[in-house]
N, C-alpha and C positions, 0 to 999 in steps of 0.2 A: 552550557549543556544544550545539546540538540534534542528538541522534544516535539517538533512539528515539521511538516514538509518545507515551509519557508526557511526556517533556520537550517534545515538539512542542506538545501541547495545553496544558501548563502555561504555555508562553511565548506561544503564538498565540491561545489561547482556542478557542471552538467556533463563533463567529458570522461569521468572515471568509470571503470567497470561497475563499481559499487553504486554509482548514481544511475547507471542504466538498469541495473537489477531493481533498485528502489523505484525507479520510474515505471518499470513493468509491473511491479506489485501495486503501485498506486493506480495505474490505469486498470489493472485487473479488478481491484476493489471497487472502483467507480463503475466499471462495466457490470460487476456483480450486483451492485445496488440498483442500477437501471434495469437489469434482468429481473430482479425480485419485484420491482415496481410494476414492470410489464406483466409478470406472472400474476400478481394480485389483480391487476386491471382486467385480465381475461380469465381469472379464476382457474389457473393451471397449476395444480399442486406440484407436479413433477418439475416444472420450470422453476417454481419458487424454491424447491429443495436444492436443485442443482446450483442455481445462482447464489443461494444462501451459503452453501458449502464453499463455493468459489470466493465469496466475499470474506468469509471467515479465514480461509487459507491465505488469501492475499493480505488480510489484516495481520496475520501472524508474520508474514514476510516483511511487512512494513515495520512491525515492532522489532523484529530481528535486525533489520537494516539500521534502525535508530540505535539499537544496542551496540552494534558493531561500530557505528560511527562514534559513539561516545567512548567506547573502550579503546579503539585503536587510533583515533584522530582527536585526542583531547585538545581543547582550545587553550592555548597558553595565554595567561593574562599577566 
């Protein structure tokens, strides 16, 4: 079962379209977290809200990517 980014890339590799979309979501989530931290640092509520929404949306993308990988690319044992 694929349940984290390391196992995802071990199973899927780096060159498929699914991996590129997953990587984009992963980078977006990390950028969102950094944006929230920066917003907290400078007490900017608008920035915290925008980057918080971005983090949640990218998190849903990551969960969907893991779900697709488990459904369509089952590991044969």
